C-alpha positions as a Python dict, from the first residue, in 0.01 Angstrom:
ca = {
    (1, 'X'): (0, 0, 0),
    (2, 'X'): (-312, -74, -206),
    (3, 'X'): (-509, -361, -62),
    (4, 'X'): (-844, -489, -186),
    (5, 'X'): (-1130, -286, -44),
    (6, 'X'): (-1233, -466, 271),
    (7, 'X'): (-1591, -533, 364),
    (8, 'X'): (-1686, -523, 731),
    (9, 'X'): (-1519, -825, 891),
    (10, 'X'): (-1740, -1002, 1141),
    (11, 'X'): (-1619, -1214, 1432),
    (12, 'X'): (-1695, -1537, 1242),
    (13, 'X'): (-1456, -1443, 962),
    (14, 'X'): (-1182, -1358, 1212),
    (15, 'X'): (-1226, -1673, 1420),
    (16, 'X'): (-1207, -1889, 1109),
    (17, 'X'): (-897, -1716, 963),
    (18, 'X'): (-1087, -1503, 709),
    (19, 'X'): (-1184, -1784, 467),
    (20, 'X'): (-1414, -1567, 252),
    (21, 'X'): (-1259, -1224, 289),
    (22, 'X'): (-932, -1036, 256),
    (23, 'X'): (-708, -1046, 561),
    (24, 'X'): (-734, -700, 724),
    (25, 'X'): (-421, -500, 803),
    (26, 'X'): (-479, -551, 1176),
    (27, 'X'): (-435, -929, 1134),
    (28, 'X'): (-114, -919, 926),
    (29, 'X'): (200, -1101, 1048),
    (30, 'X'): (574, -1018, 1047),
    (31, 'X'): (835, -1226, 866),
    (32, 'X'): (942, -1421, 1178),
    (33, 'X'): (587, -1552, 1201),
    (34, 'X'): (516, -1608, 830),
    (35, 'X'): (852, -1748, 714),
    (36, 'X'): (866, -2050, 953),
    (37, 'X'): (508, -2143, 863),
    (38, 'X'): (580, -2142, 489),
    (39, 'X'): (912, -2320, 545),
    (40, 'X'): (733, -2591, 744),
    (41, 'X'): (488, -2634, 457),
    (42, 'X'): (778, -2680, 212),
    (43, 'X'): (951, -2939, 432),
    (44, 'X'): (779, -3233, 264),
    (45, 'X'): (909, -3585, 207),
    (46, 'X'): (807, -3606, -161),
    (47, 'X'): (1077, -3350, -240),
    (48, 'X'): (1341, -3592, -107),
    (49, 'X'): (1209, -3849, -355),
    (50, 'X'): (1251, -3596, -637),
    (51, 'X'): (1612, -3546, -534),
    (52, 'X'): (1662, -3921, -529),
    (53, 'X'): (1549, -3943, -892),
    (54, 'X'): (1801, -3691, -1020),
    (55, 'X'): (2098, -3762, -791),
    (56, 'X'): (2236, -4074, -966),
    (57, 'X'): (2213, -3911, -1311),
    (58, 'X'): (2448, -3617, -1265),
    (59, 'X'): (2788, -3518, -1138),
    (60, 'X'): (2797, -3330, -809),
    (61, 'X'): (2860, -2995, -982),
    (62, 'X'): (2576, -3038, -1233),
    (63, 'X'): (2348, -3148, -951),
    (64, 'X'): (2411, -2819, -771),
    (65, 'X'): (2325, -2624, -1087),
    (66, 'X'): (1998, -2815, -1127),
    (67, 'X'): (1903, -2746, -766),
    (68, 'X'): (1980, -2374, -801),
    (69, 'X'): (1809, -2320, -1136),
    (70, 'X'): (1506, -2540, -1068),
    (71, 'X'): (1433, -2397, -727),
    (72, 'X'): (1511, -2046, -850),
    (73, 'X'): (1230, -2077, -1105),
    (74, 'X'): (995, -2238, -851),
    (75, 'X'): (1074, -1972, -592),
    (76, 'X'): (1019, -1688, -841),
    (77, 'X'): (676, -1825, -941),
    (78, 'X'): (565, -1867, -579),
    (79, 'X'): (708, -1529, -475),
    (80, 'X'): (509, -1350, -747),
    (81, 'X'): (189, -1512, -621),
    (82, 'X'): (294, -1431, -264),
    (83, 'X'): (328, -1062, -346),
    (84, 'X'): (-19, -1057, -505),
    (85, 'X'): (-158, -1231, -195),
    (86, 'X'): (-3, -959, 23),
    (87, 'X'): (-145, -682, -197),
    (88, 'X'): (-494, -830, -204),
    (89, 'X'): (-512, -1022, 124),
    (90, 'X'): (-679, -1308, -69),
    (91, 'X'): (-619, -1681, -111),
    (92, 'X'): (-575, -1839, -453),
    (93, 'X'): (-934, -1968, -455),
    (94, 'X'): (-1072, -1622, -378),
    (95, 'X'): (-855, -1461, -647),
    (96, 'X'): (-985, -1716, -895),
    (97, 'X'): (-1334, -1569, -871),
    (98, 'X'): (-1214, -1275, -1080),
    (99, 'X'): (-1023, -1478, -1341),
    (100, 'X'): (-1262, -1776, -1372),
    (101, 'X'): (-1602, -1634, -1269),
    (102, 'X'): (-1830, -1697, -975),
    (103, 'X'): (-1915, -2054, -1081),
    (104, 'X'): (-1600, -2119, -1282),
    (105, 'X'): (-1385, -2064, -973),
    (106, 'X'): (-1543, -2370, -814),
    (107, 'X'): (-1332, -2586, -1048),
    (108, 'X'): (-1024, -2431, -890),
    (109, 'X'): (-1170, -2512, -547),
    (110, 'X'): (-1217, -2872, -654),
    (111, 'X'): (-875, -2941, -803),
    (112, 'X'): (-689, -2764, -522),
    (113, 'X'): (-902, -2915, -246),
    (114, 'X'): (-911, -3270, -383),
    (115, 'X'): (-538, -3270, -447),
    (116, 'X'): (-470, -3171, -87),
    (117, 'X'): (-707, -3421, 71),
    (118, 'X'): (-562, -3697, -146),
    (119, 'X'): (-207, -3619, -39),
    (120, 'X'): (-325, -3598, 322),
    (121, 'X'): (-449, -3958, 298),
    (122, 'X'): (-139, -4082, 114),
    (123, 'X'): (102, -3921, 361),
    (124, 'X'): (-77, -4052, 670),
    (125, 'X'): (-62, -4406, 530),
    (126, 'X'): (307, -4349, 450),
    (127, 'X'): (377, -4239, 810),
    (128, 'X'): (206, -4548, 950),
    (129, 'X'): (410, -4776, 723),
    (130, 'X'): (733, -4592, 807),
    (131, 'X'): (679, -4623, 1182),
    (132, 'X'): (596, -4993, 1154),
    (133, 'X'): (908, -5063, 947),
    (134, 'X'): (1147, -4849, 1151),
    (135, 'X'): (1025, -4963, 1493),
    (136, 'X'): (934, -5322, 1404),
    (137, 'X'): (572, -5277, 1515),
    (138, 'X'): (300, -5535, 1433),
    (139, 'X'): (144, -5478, 1091),
    (140, 'X'): (-207, -5484, 1240),
    (141, 'X'): (-125, -5161, 1421),
    (142, 'X'): (-140, -4978, 1089),
    (143, 'X'): (-505, -4871, 1121),
    (144, 'X'): (-448, -4727, 1468),
    (145, 'X'): (-145, -4528, 1355),
    (146, 'X'): (-339, -4394, 1055),
    (147, 'X'): (-626, -4280, 1279),
    (148, 'X'): (-385, -4110, 1522),
    (149, 'X'): (-200, -3939, 1237),
    (150, 'X'): (-519, -3830, 1061),
    (151, 'X'): (-667, -3645, 1356),
    (152, 'X'): (-343, -3558, 1536),
    (153, 'X'): (-188, -3371, 1245),
    (154, 'X'): (-502, -3163, 1186),
    (155, 'X'): (-523, -3016, 1538),
    (156, 'X'): (-310, -2712, 1458),
    (157, 'X'): (-497, -2657, 1129),
    (158, 'X'): (-828, -2666, 1318),
    (159, 'X'): (-709, -2398, 1560),
    (160, 'X'): (-576, -2190, 1271),
    (161, 'X'): (-286, -1964, 1185),
    (162, 'X'): (-180, -1900, 1546),
    (163, 'X'): (-126, -2269, 1629),
    (164, 'X'): (42, -2344, 1297),
    (165, 'X'): (266, -2042, 1353),
    (166, 'X'): (395, -2164, 1690),
    (167, 'X'): (438, -2523, 1570),
    (168, 'X'): (649, -2399, 1279),
    (169, 'X'): (859, -2168, 1497),
    (170, 'X'): (957, -2467, 1712),
    (171, 'X'): (969, -2739, 1447),
    (172, 'X'): (1148, -2571, 1156),
    (173, 'X'): (1470, -2479, 1345),
    (174, 'X'): (1473, -2828, 1500),
    (175, 'X'): (1437, -2994, 1159),
    (176, 'X'): (1708, -2779, 1002),
    (177, 'X'): (1948, -2872, 1283),
    (178, 'X'): (1873, -3243, 1236),
    (179, 'X'): (1921, -3219, 858),
    (180, 'X'): (2254, -3040, 903),
    (181, 'X'): (2372, -3306, 1152),
    (182, 'X'): (2283, -3585, 910),
    (183, 'X'): (2440, -3410, 610),
    (184, 'X'): (2760, -3347, 808),
    (185, 'X'): (2791, -3718, 882),
    (186, 'X'): (2706, -3793, 519),
    (187, 'X'): (2985, -3568, 388),
    (188, 'X'): (3226, -3752, 616),
    (189, 'X'): (3106, -4090, 488),
    (190, 'X'): (3100, -3982, 122),
    (191, 'X'): (3461, -3881, 84),
    (192, 'X'): (3537, -3700, -243),
    (193, 'X'): (3197, -3613, -391),
    (194, 'X'): (3349, -3479, -711),
    (195, 'X'): (3477, -3830, -783),
    (196, 'X'): (3125, -3976, -793),
    (197, 'X'): (3017, -4061, -1147),
    (198, 'X'): (2659, -4074, -1281),
    (199, 'X'): (2508, -4423, -1294),
    (200, 'X'): (2181, -4332, -1469),
    (201, 'X'): (2072, -4112, -1760),
    (202, 'X'): (1841, -3813, -1735),
    (203, 'X'): (1833, -3494, -1941),
    (204, 'X'): (1896, -3156, -1780),
    (205, 'X'): (1547, -3040, -1879),
    (206, 'X'): (1381, -3351, -1736),
    (207, 'X'): (1567, -3300, -1409),
    (208, 'X'): (1448, -2939, -1389),
    (209, 'X'): (1093, -3055, -1457),
    (210, 'X'): (1115, -3299, -1166),
    (211, 'X'): (1250, -3034, -929),
    (212, 'X'): (986, -2777, -1023),
    (213, 'X'): (693, -3013, -1071),
    (214, 'X'): (725, -3183, -735),
    (215, 'X'): (586, -2891, -534),
    (216, 'X'): (459, -2627, -776),
    (217, 'X'): (100, -2733, -705),
    (218, 'X'): (162, -2669, -335),
    (219, 'X'): (330, -2339, -419),
    (220, 'X'): (19, -2229, -609),
    (221, 'X'): (-167, -2252, -278),
    (222, 'X'): (99, -2084, -64),
    (223, 'X'): (-116, -1770, -81),
    (224, 'X'): (-321, -1925, 201),
    (225, 'X'): (-42, -1796, 427),
    (226, 'X'): (142, -1524, 231),
    (227, 'X'): (-185, -1323, 240),
    (228, 'X'): (-105, -1265, 608),
    (229, 'X'): (221, -1080, 525),
    (230, 'X'): (256, -730, 668),
    (231, 'X'): (465, -605, 375),
    (232, 'X'): (541, -701, 18),
    (233, 'X'): (908, -754, 102),
    (234, 'X'): (822, -995, 382),
    (235, 'X'): (578, -1185, 158),
    (236, 'X'): (847, -1231, -108),
    (237, 'X'): (1130, -1323, 127),
    (238, 'X'): (916, -1566, 329),
    (239, 'X'): (809, -1741, 9),
    (240, 'X'): (1165, -1756, -126),
    (241, 'X'): (1292, -1903, 201),
    (242, 'X'): (1034, -2180, 164),
    (243, 'X'): (1039, -2258, -208),
    (244, 'X'): (1396, -2170, -298),
    (245, 'X'): (1598, -2245, 14),
    (246, 'X'): (1399, -2522, 188),
    (247, 'X'): (1279, -2696, -128),
    (248, 'X'): (1631, -2672, -271),
    (249, 'X'): (1781, -2812, 49),
    (250, 'X'): (1547, -3111, 39),
    (251, 'X'): (1612, -3182, -330),
    (252, 'X'): (1984, -3176, -258),
    (253, 'X'): (1942, -3392, 53),
    (254, 'X'): (1741, -3655, -134),
    (255, 'X'): (2001, -3666, -412),
    (256, 'X'): (2288, -3675, -162),
    (257, 'X'): (2138, -3958, 45),
    (258, 'X'): (2081, -4161, -271),
    (259, 'X'): (2441, -4115, -381),
    (260, 'X'): (2593, -4197, -40),
    (261, 'X'): (2351, -4441, 124),
    (262, 'X'): (2151, -4581, -167),
    (263, 'X'): (1818, -4439, -42),
    (264, 'X'): (1635, -4111, -97),
    (265, 'X'): (1466, -4156, 242),
    (266, 'X'): (1648, -3927, 484),
    (267, 'X'): (1502, -4115, 781),
    (268, 'X'): (1644, -4446, 653),
    (269, 'X'): (1978, -4274, 594),
    (270, 'X'): (1975, -4140, 950),
    (271, 'X'): (1903, -4492, 1077),
    (272, 'X'): (2213, -4612, 891),
    (273, 'X'): (2406, -4330, 1059),
    (274, 'X'): (2293, -4450, 1403),
    (275, 'X'): (2047, -4161, 1443),
    (276, 'X'): (1720, -4357, 1440),
    (277, 'X'): (1558, -4167, 1730),
    (278, 'X'): (1648, -3829, 1581),
    (279, 'X'): (1523, -3955, 1246),
    (280, 'X'): (1185, -4039, 1400),
    (281, 'X'): (1165, -3692, 1555),
    (282, 'X'): (1244, -3543, 1214),
    (283, 'X'): (980, -3763, 1049),
    (284, 'X'): (701, -3653, 1285),
    (285, 'X'): (790, -3283, 1268),
    (286, 'X'): (837, -3298, 891),
    (287, 'X'): (499, -3458, 833),
    (288, 'X'): (310, -3251, 1090),
    (289, 'X'): (419, -2912, 955),
    (290, 'X'): (320, -3018, 603),
    (291, 'X'): (0, -3205, 688),
    (292, 'X'): (-157, -2923, 888),
    (293, 'X'): (-93, -2689, 594),
    (294, 'X'): (-241, -2949, 360),
    (295, 'X'): (-568, -2992, 549),
    (296, 'X'): (-585, -2614, 604),
    (297, 'X'): (-565, -2563, 227),
    (298, 'X'): (-850, -2812, 180),
    (299, 'X'): (-1064, -2624, 432),
    (300, 'X'): (-1004, -2292, 255),
    (301, 'X'): (-1102, -2443, -82),
    (302, 'X'): (-1411, -2597, 76),
    (303, 'X'): (-1532, -2271, 224),
    (304, 'X'): (-1509, -2097, -113),
    (305, 'X'): (-1678, -2386, -296),
    (306, 'X'): (-1980, -2381, -64),
    (307, 'X'): (-1956, -2008, 20),
    (308, 'X'): (-1953, -2069, 394),
    (309, 'X'): (-1726, -1942, 670),
    (310, 'X'): (-1729, -2276, 859),
    (311, 'X'): (-1364, -2362, 793),
    (312, 'X'): (-1336, -2575, 1108),
    (313, 'X'): (-1601, -2812, 978),
    (314, 'X'): (-1403, -2869, 658),
    (315, 'X'): (-1088, -2949, 857),
    (316, 'X'): (-1266, -3229, 1044),
    (317, 'X'): (-1470, -3341, 745),
    (318, 'X'): (-1165, -3346, 519),
    (319, 'X'): (-963, -3542, 773),
    (320, 'X'): (-1243, -3798, 799),
    (321, 'X'): (-1263, -3833, 420),
    (322, 'X'): (-885, -3879, 406),
    (323, 'X'): (-914, -4144, 678),
    (324, 'X'): (-1158, -4340, 462),
    (325, 'X'): (-919, -4317, 165),
    (326, 'X'): (-626, -4435, 377),
    (327, 'X'): (-800, -4720, 564),
    (328, 'X'): (-966, -4867, 254),
    (329, 'X'): (-650, -4853, 46),
    (330, 'X'): (-821, -4625, -207),
    (331, 'X'): (-528, -4387, -169),
    (332, 'X'): (-305, -4628, -366),
    (333, 'X'): (-514, -4565, -676),
    (334, 'X'): (-520, -4190, -620),
    (335, 'X'): (-149, -4125, -666),
    (336, 'X'): (-141, -4116, -1048),
    (337, 'X'): (-454, -3902, -1054),
    (338, 'X'): (-303, -3663, -800),
    (339, 'X'): (12, -3634, -1011),
    (340, 'X'): (-210, -3547, -1309),
    (341, 'X'): (-387, -3279, -1106),
    (342, 'X'): (-48, -3145, -999),
    (343, 'X'): (39, -3096, -1366),
    (344, 'X'): (-277, -2898, -1440),
    (345, 'X'): (-276, -2674, -1131),
    (346, 'X'): (10, -2431, -1224),
    (347, 'X'): (-185, -2265, -1512),
    (348, 'X'): (-418, -2128, -1244),
    (349, 'X'): (-128, -1922, -1109),
    (350, 'X'): (-35, -1789, -1453),
    (351, 'X'): (-392, -1671, -1516),
    (352, 'X'): (-426, -1509, -1173),
    (353, 'X'): (-101, -1315, -1214),
    (354, 'X'): (-206, -1183, -1556),
    (355, 'X'): (-555, -1102, -1430),
    (356, 'X'): (-416, -905, -1136),
    (357, 'X'): (-154, -701, -1320),
    (358, 'X'): (-299, -664, -1671),
    (359, 'X'): (-674, -658, -1621),
    (360, 'X'): (-702, -508, -1272),
    (361, 'X'): (-385, -294, -1278),
    (362, 'X'): (-254, -425, -946),
    (363, 'X'): (-572, -407, -737),
    (364, 'X'): (-858, -655, -733),
    (365, 'X'): (-1209, -512, -697),
    (366, 'X'): (-1427, -592, -399),
    (367, 'X'): (-1533, -953, -351),
    (368, 'X'): (-1886, -816, -326),
    (369, 'X'): (-1872, -706, -691),
    (370, 'X'): (-2117, -862, -932),
    (371, 'X'): (-1924, -1131, -1117),
    (372, 'X'): (-2023, -1334, -1424),
    (373, 'X'): (-2085, -1705, -1374),
    (374, 'X'): (-1788, -1778, -1602),
    (375, 'X'): (-1497, -1566, -1717),
    (376, 'X'): (-1452, -1745, -2049),
    (377, 'X'): (-1113, -1591, -2114),
    (378, 'X'): (-985, -1760, -1798),
    (379, 'X'): (-1167, -2088, -1861),
    (380, 'X'): (-1040, -2123, -2219),
    (381, 'X'): (-685, -2019, -2132),
    (382, 'X'): (-681, -2269, -1847),
    (383, 'X'): (-802, -2565, -2055),
    (384, 'X'): (-551, -2501, -2336),
    (385, 'X'): (-260, -2439, -2097),
    (386, 'X'): (-338, -2752, -1893),
    (387, 'X'): (-334, -2968, -2206),
    (388, 'X'): (-3, -2812, -2312),
    (389, 'X'): (147, -2862, -1965),
    (390, 'X'): (42, -3227, -1950),
    (391, 'X'): (147, -3321, -2305),
    (392, 'X'): (483, -3142, -2294),
    (393, 'X'): (550, -3283, -1949),
    (394, 'X'): (484, -3639, -2067),
    (395, 'X'): (696, -3586, -2379),
    (396, 'X'): (984, -3416, -2189),
    (397, 'X'): (947, -3107, -2408),
    (398, 'X'): (1074, -2837, -2179),
    (399, 'X'): (933, -2806, -1828),
    (400, 'X'): (565, -2903, -1830),
    (401, 'X'): (445, -2692, -1532),
    (402, 'X'): (637, -2384, -1647),
    (403, 'X'): (505, -2432, -2002),
    (404, 'X'): (155, -2434, -1855),
    (405, 'X'): (209, -2114, -1659),
    (406, 'X'): (351, -1927, -1960),
    (407, 'X'): (84, -2046, -2207),
    (408, 'X'): (-193, -1964, -1957),
    (409, 'X'): (-60, -1612, -1896),
    (410, 'X'): (-5, -1528, -2264),
    (411, 'X'): (-332, -1678, -2388),
    (412, 'X'): (-534, -1511, -2113),
    (413, 'X'): (-381, -1174, -2203),
    (414, 'X'): (-480, -1227, -2567),
    (415, 'X'): (-832, -1345, -2485),
    (416, 'X'): (-891, -1040, -2264),
    (417, 'X'): (-865, -835, -2585),
    (418, 'X'): (-1093, -1068, -2779),
    (419, 'X'): (-1366, -1154, -2528),
    (420, 'X'): (-1553, -850, -2386),
    (421, 'X'): (-1513, -827, -2010),
    (422, 'X'): (-1811, -711, -1801),
    (423, 'X'): (-1771, -406, -1578),
    (424, 'X'): (-1761, -530, -1220),
    (425, 'X'): (-1993, -330, -999),
    (426, 'X'): (-2050, -359, -628),
    (427, 'X'): (-2341, -589, -551),
    (428, 'X'): (-2651, -414, -423),
    (429, 'X'): (-2755, -564, -90),
}
């Protein structure tokens, strides 16, 4: 195994989950630790909404094909990044130093970090509204529920990998059991699924774009956890379990609930099935295992942006910023902007993969190497690919996020031949 050359790891790096260094071999985790954590991250409610958009537009058989193909592509993209994370021990934001430059990588920190903190605010407000509607609570309790959700869901992220690991080991099996129970009742209520006819129109390509685009921005940051893998095989399989199996299950569940119960909200469907209490348990576990990953990702981006190891401070600071967004209602105006950022994040992954395999031949240099302020090959490739991804996504020309990844990878490879690359030498201390 060839892992990035590791500098001496001090106790601060270890206690903060190695925010500015490669994860050493002594801190790597087996698949039964890593897989539940990644699966918990992928268990996110927005994927149910994606399923709800495509469900009414296709027959049951075509729906299954869309789920398999779309999540197969998403899983492959995330698994390739996961393998690179295992090989290097680095997060996406640390890898971006090589492909974007020492200063240029801070743009990656910003778009990844801001996207995560925005979704953290949006989801906490969503949870408060859901609890009020499902339990019939007074509307003026909303602020209290948002505060409790904001700081409650970040506790495991503050502690770090160990706490998130144990939460996922308990929560993921419980959630899968609850989903299976609800789907079993749904199949009974649905009758002959093959007899259901589409009631809306949506192209096959547009459906694939929805499936892939919903969580590809999150998948680009899954390296925050796959870097802890103790083998390449475990990194790949853990990532596939999350972004092929779990994401595919949720897309199917959202589509299925829409077809049978008229709602893409699994919790609402469970309430119709007489499973309100179990639905609330599923809601809390579902949100918690995603939200702690979300705020963790923000903290990792923050540490790289400011070049500090104080990840704990960014967890609390990010949660407080999200609280302001949620309580003031600013989060309502963030959603379209966050969707835009989600469209321009995937090119980062395409550039990193090309940089790792083509430029660095499968092994990044030391993070202590002297790096240019900007790697213009990466910057130019990213800008062009992001524009292509956004325009083609809006025009339904292929799959916008995948277009962005491909254009970024190809253009970066070409620009590496055109723009001279500096020799990276170890920094003299």
